[in-house]
C-alpha positions as CSV (number, residue, x, y, z in Angstrom):
1,F,-105.3,42.9,21.9
2,F,-106.0,41.1,25.1
3,L,-109.5,42.4,25.3
4,S,-110.1,41.4,21.6
5,L,-108.8,37.9,22.4
6,C,-111.1,37.5,25.3
7,A,-114.1,38.7,23.2
8,M,-113.1,36.1,20.5
9,L,-112.9,33.3,23.1
10,R,-116.3,34.3,24.6
11,K,-117.8,34.1,21.1
12,V,-116.2,30.7,20.5
13,V,-117.4,29.2,23.8
14,S,-120.9,30.7,23.4
15,T,-121.1,29.3,19.9
16,L,-120.0,25.8,21.0
17,L,-122.5,25.8,23.9
18,S,-125.3,26.8,21.6
19,K,-124.4,24.4,18.8
20,Y,-123.7,21.2,20.9
21,L,-125.7,21.8,24.1
22,G,-128.6,23.2,22.2
23,R,-128.9,20.0,20.2
24,Y,-130.0,18.2,23.3
25,V,-131.5,20.8,25.6
26,E,-134.7,22.8,25.1
27,G,-135.1,26.5,25.4
28,L,-131.4,27.6,25.1
29,E,-131.2,31.1,23.7
30,D,-128.0,32.4,22.0
31,K,-128.3,35.9,23.4
32,K,-128.7,34.7,27.0
33,L,-125.8,32.3,26.6
34,G,-123.6,35.0,25.2
35,V,-124.2,37.4,28.0
36,S,-123.7,34.7,30.7
37,V,-120.5,33.4,29.1
38,S,-119.2,37.0,28.8
39,N,-119.6,37.5,32.5
40,G,-117.6,34.3,33.1
41,D,-120.3,32.5,35.1
42,L,-123.0,30.5,33.4
43,E,-125.6,28.7,35.5
44,L,-128.5,26.9,33.9
45,S,-131.1,25.1,36.0
46,E,-134.1,22.9,35.6
47,L,-133.5,22.2,31.9
48,R,-135.5,19.7,29.9
49,L,-133.9,17.5,27.3
50,R,-135.3,17.4,23.8
51,D,-137.5,14.5,22.8
52,D,-135.3,13.7,19.8
53,S,-132.1,13.7,21.9
54,L,-131.6,9.9,21.4
55,D,-132.3,9.8,17.7
56,D,-128.6,9.8,16.9
57,L,-128.4,6.3,18.3
58,E,-130.7,4.9,15.6
59,L,-132.2,2.6,18.2
60,P,-135.9,1.7,18.9
61,V,-135.9,3.9,22.0
62,M,-137.3,7.3,22.8
63,L,-136.9,9.8,25.6
64,Q,-140.0,9.7,27.8
65,A,-138.6,12.2,30.3
66,G,-135.2,13.9,30.5
67,Y,-134.1,16.6,33.0
68,L,-130.8,18.4,33.6
69,Q,-131.2,20.2,36.9
70,T,-128.0,22.1,37.2
71,L,-125.2,23.1,34.8
72,K,-122.6,25.5,35.9
73,L,-119.6,26.9,33.9
74,T,-117.0,29.2,35.5
75,I,-114.5,30.7,33.1
76,P,-111.8,33.0,34.6
77,W,-111.4,35.2,31.5
78,L,-108.7,37.4,33.1
79,H,-106.7,34.4,34.5
80,L,-107.1,31.7,31.9
81,S,-103.6,30.2,32.3
82,S,-103.5,30.4,36.1
83,K,-107.0,29.3,37.2
84,P,-109.0,26.3,36.2
85,T,-112.2,26.4,34.1
86,I,-114.8,24.6,36.2
87,I,-117.7,22.6,34.8
88,E,-120.3,21.3,37.2
89,I,-123.2,19.0,36.1
90,S,-125.6,17.6,38.6
91,D,-128.9,15.7,38.7
92,V,-129.3,14.3,35.2
93,Y,-132.3,12.0,34.9
94,L,-133.3,10.2,31.8
95,L,-136.3,7.9,31.5
96,V,-136.3,5.9,28.2
97,G,-138.8,3.6,26.7
98,P,-139.5,1.7,23.5
99,K,-140.1,3.9,20.4
100,D,-143.4,3.8,18.6
101,D,-142.7,5.0,15.0
102,S,-146.3,4.4,14.0
103,E,-147.1,7.8,15.5
104,F,-145.1,9.6,12.8
105,T,-146.0,10.1,9.1
106,A,-143.6,9.1,6.3
107,Q,-142.5,12.8,5.9
108,E,-141.9,13.2,9.6
109,L,-139.8,10.0,9.6
110,L,-137.7,11.3,6.7
111,E,-137.2,14.6,8.5
112,R,-136.2,12.9,11.8
113,L,-133.8,10.7,9.8
114,W,-132.3,13.8,8.1
115,N,-131.8,15.5,11.5
116,S,-130.2,12.4,12.9
117,K,-127.9,12.1,9.9
118,Q,-126.9,15.8,10.3
119,R,-125.9,15.3,13.9
120,V,-123.8,12.2,13.1
121,L,-122.1,14.0,10.3
122,Q,-121.3,16.9,12.5
123,L,-119.8,14.6,15.1
124,S,-117.7,12.9,12.5
125,T,-116.1,16.2,11.5
126,L,-114.8,16.8,15.1
127,S,-111.8,14.5,14.3
128,E,-111.1,16.3,11.1
129,S,-108.9,19.4,10.7
130,D,-110.7,22.7,10.7
131,E,-110.9,24.6,7.4
132,D,-110.0,27.9,9.1
133,S,-107.2,26.5,11.3
134,S,-104.6,28.9,9.8
135,E,-106.6,31.9,11.1
136,D,-106.8,30.9,14.7
137,T,-103.6,29.2,15.6
138,F,-103.1,31.4,18.7
139,L,-106.7,31.0,19.6
140,S,-106.5,27.2,19.4
141,K,-103.4,27.2,21.6
142,T,-105.3,29.3,24.2
143,M,-108.3,27.0,24.0
144,A,-105.9,24.1,24.5
145,K,-104.6,25.7,27.7
146,I,-108.2,26.2,28.9
147,A,-108.9,22.5,28.2
148,A,-105.7,21.5,30.1
149,N,-107.0,23.2,33.2
150,V,-110.6,22.1,33.0
151,Q,-112.1,20.7,36.2
152,I,-115.2,18.6,35.7
153,T,-117.6,17.6,38.5
154,I,-120.6,15.3,37.8
155,K,-123.1,14.3,40.5
156,N,-126.3,12.2,40.6
157,I,-126.8,10.6,37.2
158,H,-129.5,8.0,36.5
159,L,-130.3,6.7,33.0
160,R,-133.2,4.2,33.0
161,Y,-134.8,2.1,30.3
162,Q,-138.3,0.9,31.0
163,S,-139.9,-1.8,28.8
164,S,-143.6,-2.0,28.1
165,G,-145.9,-4.9,28.4
166,S,-147.3,-7.0,31.3
167,S,-143.9,-8.5,32.3
168,S,-141.9,-5.3,31.9
169,Y,-138.3,-5.0,33.0
170,A,-136.0,-2.0,33.6
171,F,-132.3,-1.5,33.4
172,G,-130.1,1.5,33.8
173,I,-126.9,3.1,34.9
174,T,-126.5,5.2,38.1
175,L,-123.6,7.3,39.2
176,D,-123.0,9.0,42.5
177,S,-120.2,11.4,41.5
178,L,-117.2,11.9,39.1
179,L,-114.4,14.4,39.5
180,A,-111.8,15.0,36.8
181,R,-109.0,17.5,37.3
182,T,-105.4,18.3,36.4
183,T,-102.7,17.2,38.7
184,N,-98.9,16.6,38.8
185,R,-97.1,13.3,38.8
186,E,-97.9,12.9,42.5
187,K,-101.6,13.4,41.9
188,V,-101.7,16.7,43.7
189,P,-104.1,19.2,42.0
190,V,-102.2,21.9,40.0
191,V,-102.8,24.5,37.3
192,V,-100.8,24.2,34.1
193,K,-99.0,27.5,33.4
194,A,-99.1,29.2,30.0
195,K,-95.5,30.1,29.9
196,G,-92.6,27.7,29.5
197,G,-94.4,24.9,27.7
198,V,-95.5,21.6,29.2
199,D,-94.4,18.3,27.9
200,M,-96.5,16.1,30.2
201,M,-100.0,16.6,31.4
202,Y,-101.6,14.6,34.2
203,K,-105.3,14.0,34.7
204,L,-106.9,12.3,37.7
205,I,-110.4,11.0,37.5
206,T,-112.2,9.8,40.6
207,L,-115.4,7.7,40.2
208,N,-117.8,7.0,43.1
209,N,-120.6,4.4,43.1
210,L,-121.0,3.6,39.4
211,A,-123.5,0.8,38.9
212,V,-125.5,-1.0,36.3
213,Y,-128.8,-2.7,37.3
214,W,-131.4,-4.9,35.6
215,N,-134.7,-5.2,37.5
216,S,-137.0,-8.0,36.3
217,Y,-140.8,-7.6,36.6
218,S,-140.4,-3.9,37.3
219,P,-143.5,-1.7,37.2
220,A,-143.4,1.5,35.2
221,P,-142.4,4.5,37.2
222,P,-144.9,7.4,37.7
223,T,-144.7,10.0,34.9
224,T,-147.6,12.2,35.8
225,S,-145.3,15.1,36.8
226,K,-141.7,16.2,36.6
227,Q,-141.2,16.0,40.4
228,D,-142.5,12.4,40.5
229,V,-140.0,11.3,37.8
230,I,-137.1,13.1,39.5
231,E,-137.9,11.7,43.0
232,F,-138.3,8.2,41.6
233,L,-135.0,8.2,39.7
234,Q,-133.1,10.0,42.4
235,C,-133.9,7.6,45.2
236,Q,-132.4,4.7,43.2
237,I,-128.9,6.2,43.1
238,H,-126.6,4.3,45.4
239,T,-124.4,6.5,47.5
240,K,-122.1,6.0,50.5
241,T,-124.6,7.5,52.9
242,T,-127.8,6.2,51.3
243,P,-127.3,2.6,49.9
244,V,-130.2,1.3,47.8
245,A,-131.9,-2.0,48.6
246,H,-134.0,-4.2,46.3
247,M,-131.9,-3.5,43.2
248,N,-130.7,-6.3,41.0
249,Y,-127.3,-5.2,40.0
250,I,-125.4,-6.6,37.0
251,I,-122.4,-4.5,38.0
252,H,-122.5,-3.7,41.7
253,P,-121.7,-0.2,42.8
254,F,-117.9,0.3,42.7
255,N,-115.3,3.1,43.1
256,A,-112.5,3.6,40.7
257,E,-109.6,5.9,40.1
258,A,-108.1,6.6,36.7
259,F,-104.7,8.4,36.3
260,C,-103.9,9.6,32.8
261,E,-100.5,10.8,31.6
262,V,-100.6,12.7,28.3
263,N,-97.4,13.4,26.4
264,T,-98.2,16.7,24.7
265,S,-95.0,16.7,22.6
266,P,-94.4,13.0,21.7
267,E,-92.2,13.7,18.8
268,G,-88.5,12.9,19.3
269,N,-88.9,11.1,22.7
270,M,-89.6,7.5,23.8
271,T,-92.4,8.5,26.2
272,P,-95.8,7.0,25.2
273,K,-98.4,9.5,23.9
274,L,-100.9,8.2,26.5
275,K,-100.5,6.2,29.7
276,F,-103.7,5.2,31.4
277,L,-103.9,3.5,34.8
278,L,-107.2,2.3,36.1
279,S,-107.5,1.1,39.7
280,V,-110.6,-0.7,41.1
281,A,-110.8,-1.9,44.7
282,D,-113.9,-4.2,44.5
283,F,-115.6,-5.1,41.2
284,N,-118.5,-7.5,41.3
285,V,-120.5,-8.8,38.3
286,S,-123.6,-11.0,38.6
287,F,-126.2,-12.5,36.3
288,S,-129.4,-14.3,36.9
289,Q,-131.2,-16.6,34.5
290,T,-134.1,-14.2,34.3
291,Q,-131.8,-11.3,33.5
292,Y,-130.1,-13.3,30.8
293,R,-133.4,-14.2,29.1
294,E,-134.6,-10.6,29.2
295,M,-131.3,-9.4,27.8
296,Q,-131.8,-11.8,24.9
297,S,-135.3,-10.5,24.3
298,F,-134.0,-6.9,24.3
299,L,-131.2,-7.6,21.9
300,E,-133.6,-9.5,19.6
301,F,-135.9,-6.4,19.8
302,I,-132.9,-4.2,18.7
303,H,-132.0,-6.6,15.9
304,N,-135.5,-6.7,14.5
305,Y,-135.7,-2.9,14.6
306,S,-132.4,-2.5,12.8
307,K,-133.6,-4.9,10.0
308,S,-136.9,-3.0,9.6
309,F,-135.5,0.5,10.0
310,P,-134.9,1.2,6.2
311,F,-138.6,0.3,5.5
312,L,-140.3,2.3,8.3
313,R,-141.4,5.0,5.8
314,F,-143.5,2.4,4.0
315,R,-145.1,1.1,7.1
316,P,-148.9,1.9,7.3
317,R,-150.3,3.6,10.4
318,E,-153.5,1.5,10.5
319,S,-153.5,-1.9,12.1
320,I,-153.5,-5.0,9.8
321,Q,-157.1,-5.8,10.9
322,F,-158.5,-2.6,9.6
323,N,-156.4,-2.2,6.4
324,P,-154.8,-5.5,5.2
325,A,-154.3,-4.1,1.7
326,A,-152.0,-1.4,3.1
327,W,-149.9,-4.0,4.8
328,W,-149.6,-6.1,1.6
329,N,-148.5,-2.9,-0.2
330,Y,-146.0,-2.3,2.7
331,L,-144.6,-5.9,2.1
332,F,-144.2,-5.4,-1.7
333,K,-142.6,-2.0,-1.3
334,S,-140.1,-3.3,1.3
335,L,-139.2,-6.3,-0.9
336,K,-138.7,-4.1,-3.9
337,H,-136.5,-1.7,-1.9
338,K,-134.5,-4.5,-0.4
339,N,-133.9,-6.5,-3.6
340,Q,-133.6,-3.5,-6.0
341,V,-130.9,-4.0,-8.6
342,R,-128.9,-0.8,-9.4
343,S,-129.2,-0.1,-13.1
344,W,-126.4,1.3,-15.2
345,S,-128.0,4.7,-15.1
346,K,-128.2,4.7,-11.3
347,T,-124.7,3.4,-11.1
348,K,-123.5,6.2,-13.3
349,Q,-125.4,8.7,-11.1
350,F,-123.9,7.3,-7.9
351,I,-120.4,7.6,-9.3
352,E,-121.0,11.1,-10.5
353,H,-122.4,12.1,-7.1
354,R,-119.5,10.4,-5.3
355,N,-116.9,12.2,-7.4
356,S,-118.7,15.6,-6.9
357,Y,-119.0,15.1,-3.1
358,V,-115.4,14.0,-2.8
359,D,-114.2,16.9,-4.8
360,L,-116.3,19.4,-2.8
361,W,-115.3,18.0,0.6
362,Y,-111.6,18.0,-0.5
363,R,-111.9,21.6,-1.4
364,K,-113.6,22.4,1.9
365,K,-110.9,20.8,3.9
366,M,-108.1,22.2,1.8
367,A,-109.5,25.8,2.1
368,S,-107.0,26.8,4.7
369,V,-104.1,25.7,2.5
370,V,-105.2,27.1,-0.9
371,N,-107.1,30.0,0.7
372,V,-110.2,29.4,-1.4
373,K,-113.6,28.8,0.3
374,L,-116.6,27.1,-1.1
375,T,-119.3,29.2,-2.7
376,E,-122.9,29.2,-1.5
377,Q,-123.9,27.2,-4.5
378,Q,-121.3,24.5,-3.7
379,K,-122.4,24.4,-0.1
380,E,-126.0,23.9,-1.3
381,L,-124.9,21.0,-3.5
382,L,-123.1,19.4,-0.6
383,T,-126.3,19.5,1.5
384,K,-128.4,18.2,-1.4
385,L,-126.1,15.2,-1.9
386,E,-126.1,14.5,1.9
387,R,-129.9,14.4,1.8
388,F,-130.0,12.2,-1.2
389,H,-127.6,9.5,-0.1
390,E,-127.5,7.1,2.8
391,L,-125.3,8.0,5.9
392,D,-122.9,5.2,5.2
393,D,-122.3,6.4,1.6
394,I,-121.7,10.0,2.8
395,L,-119.2,8.8,5.4
396,L,-117.4,6.7,2.7
397,F,-117.2,9.8,0.5
398,R,-115.8,11.8,3.3
399,Q,-113.2,9.2,4.1
400,I,-112.1,9.1,0.4
401,A,-111.8,12.9,0.4
402,M,-109.9,13.0,3.8
403,D,-107.4,10.4,2.5
404,K,-106.7,12.7,-0.4
405,V,-106.4,15.7,2.0
406,L,-103.9,13.8,4.3
407,K,-101.9,12.6,1.3
408,R,-101.7,16.1,-0.1
409,K,-100.7,17.6,3.2
410,E,-98.0,14.9,3.7
411,Q,-96.6,15.8,0.3
412,I,-96.5,19.5,1.3
413,E,-94.8,18.6,4.6
414,E,-92.3,16.3,2.8
415,Q,-91.4,19.1,0.4
416,K,-90.8,21.5,3.2
417,A,-88.8,18.9,5.1
418,K,-86.6,18.2,2.0
419,K,-85.9,21.9,1.5
420,K,-85.0,22.3,5.2
421,A,-82.8,19.3,5.2
422,K,-80.9,20.4,2.2
423,S,-80.4,23.9,3.5
424,L,-79.4,23.0,7.1
425,F,-77.4,19.7,6.7
426,S,-76.5,19.6,3.0
427,F,-77.8,16.1,2.8
428,G,-79.0,14.6,-0.4
429,K,-82.5,13.5,-1.0
430,K,-81.9,9.9,0.1
431,K,-80.0,10.8,3.3
432,A,-82.6,13.3,4.4
433,K,-85.4,10.7,3.9
434,Q,-83.4,8.1,5.9
435,L,-82.9,10.6,8.8
436,F,-86.6,11.4,8.8
437,E,-87.6,7.7,8.9
438,Q,-85.1,7.0,11.7
439,I,-86.5,9.8,13.8
440,R,-90.1,8.8,13.2
441,S,-89.4,5.1,14.0
442,N,-87.7,6.1,17.3
443,S,-90.6,8.3,18.3
444,E,-93.2,5.6,17.6
445,D,-91.9,2.9,20.0
446,V,-94.7,2.8,22.5
447,K,-97.8,4.8,21.6
448,Y,-100.2,3.8,24.3
449,H,-99.6,2.2,27.7
450,L,-102.7,0.9,29.5
451,E,-102.8,-0.6,33.0
452,F,-105.6,-2.1,35.1
453,N,-105.3,-3.1,38.8
454,G,-108.1,-4.8,40.6
455,S,-107.8,-5.8,44.3
456,R,-110.9,-8.1,44.0
457,V,-112.8,-9.0,40.9
458,S,-115.7,-11.4,41.3
459,F,-118.3,-13.0,39.1
460,E,-121.5,-14.9,40.1
461,L,-124.4,-16.7,38.5
462,L,-127.9,-16.7,40.1
463,D,-130.9,-19.0,39.6
464,L,-134.5,-17.9,39.1
465,E,-134.8,-17.1,42.8
466,N,-131.6,-15.0,42.8
467,K,-129.7,-17.6,44.8
468,N,-126.0,-18.2,44.0
469,I,-125.3,-21.1,41.6
470,F,-121.6,-20.4,40.9
471,R,-119.1,-17.8,42.2
472,S,-115.6,-17.0,41.1
473,E,-113.2,-14.5,42.7
474,L,-109.9,-13.1,41.5
475,S,-107.6,-11.3,43.9
476,D,-104.8,-8.8,43.0
477,M,-105.5,-8.8,39.3
478,A,-103.2,-6.8,37.0
479,V,-103.3,-6.2,33.3
480,N,-100.6,-4.3,31.4
481,C,-101.0,-3.5,27.7
482,L,-98.5,-1.8,25.4
483,V,-99.5,-0.6,22.0
484,R,-96.8,-0.1,19.4
485,E,-97.0,0.5,15.7
486,G,-98.6,-2.6,14.3
487,T,-98.2,-4.6,17.5
488,I,-100.0,-5.1,20.9
489,S,-98.5,-6.8,23.8
490,V,-100.5,-7.8,26.9
491,Q,-99.3,-9.1,30.2
492,S,-101.5,-10.2,33.1
493,S,-101.1,-11.6,36.6
494,I,-103.5,-12.9,39.2
495,H,-102.6,-13.8,42.7
496,T,-105.5,-16.1,43.6
497,I,-108.4,-17.6,41.7
498,T,-111.3,-19.1,43.6
499,A,-114.2,-20.9,42.1
500,R,-117.1,-22.2,44.3
501,D,-120.0,-24.4,43.5
502,C,-122.9,-22.9,45.5
503,V,-125.3,-25.7,44.7
504,T,-123.4,-28.5,46.4
505,E,-122.9,-27.8,50.1
506,N,-119.3,-27.3,51.2
507,S,-118.0,-27.8,47.6
508,Q,-115.0,-25.9,46.4
509,S,-112.8,-26.4,43.3
510,P,-109.1,-27.2,43.8
């Protein structure tokens, strides 16, 4: 039994890696992944990210170069509940630029749109209950134990966007290191044991030198070879031993510590489901006039793209000078598409499609309850409807179906609770309901408890020459947020607030 369980777990992990990692990384082979995962040690190096990795964002950006140098996964199959599963990711470099959709034909654009829609729909199903959940209850509990003991290490991350044009700018995010691991209440690393059950789980996340920069008038980096790109992006990561000069930071490099307390059995007690404490020693934000103007330009670029995105398939590939008639045709098609009035026949078709999709998705999600799976013909109809309708419509259909699923499952649980209440306590229907409501109201006192502590938080404005115009500093800042059912309470305190006018010499506000 134990060997069969390990084999099942290996298959699950291999499938997840191939399904989700293979979506973004080129050249992953299922057989090699399966063999490596079965051995317990998976090490992938010098991976290249797929060119369509950013299509899910539906933004006018494309990946010009993307590399994942090292990915390590260590799974102690024989000691899953006594040793941590270790995930190590290092040297991730992404160079992003503006997208030129004129390079693609209308059919290619539709296919890329469909692939992007599929990935978004797959991600949306992660929060939904699995149709085969009744068959893998023990497996899911074992996977939860593995997740409870996961240790994640991330090093050397640089994501950079480089604009085009004569006055190009660049902005990005750099990270020196991140470490996430399971600890006890005193923040000492521990391993959660499988036996005995655990009501509270503690996670400690340590963040080193996270920064956001915006460099104005920044020349394009060399892209002639992989090594040139990696060396260029690597040397701009701020670390403790190698600080980087000549970087215009919006958020200056800072260190942070996050401590998370997760209540794994919140029912019947007053402990919040989640308590999150974020501590930052020195947090500095600065903006210059040039950065502000370039940010406005970039946001306008994003806004214009989002408005024109539904009409890209009509856009001609030739320039307007060579084929003005095609551009007039593009204008008329776009106006017709934008101002189209849905006829009664199309409205009827939409309602029929909606009802069909809602019914099929409801059946799919209730398969574990009624023990009836969708046929191949029904699955093909689902795919056909997903191709035909817009993403927002499909998400709406799924939400309607999931509301029906949750309502039906609640009815089933209430029926079980009523039978149990009558058999154990001999209460009537009304008294059992009152008891259930009282227990539920007591357990939902405080759901989430969020805290932020900052020793020093500063904000400054810079002129065109990057000289200080205004600077404000807050010391010993604390924010405490409690989230209850239907209410949010926030308390904050600041020891000292200082505001300085840097234009007038020796000027300081009261």
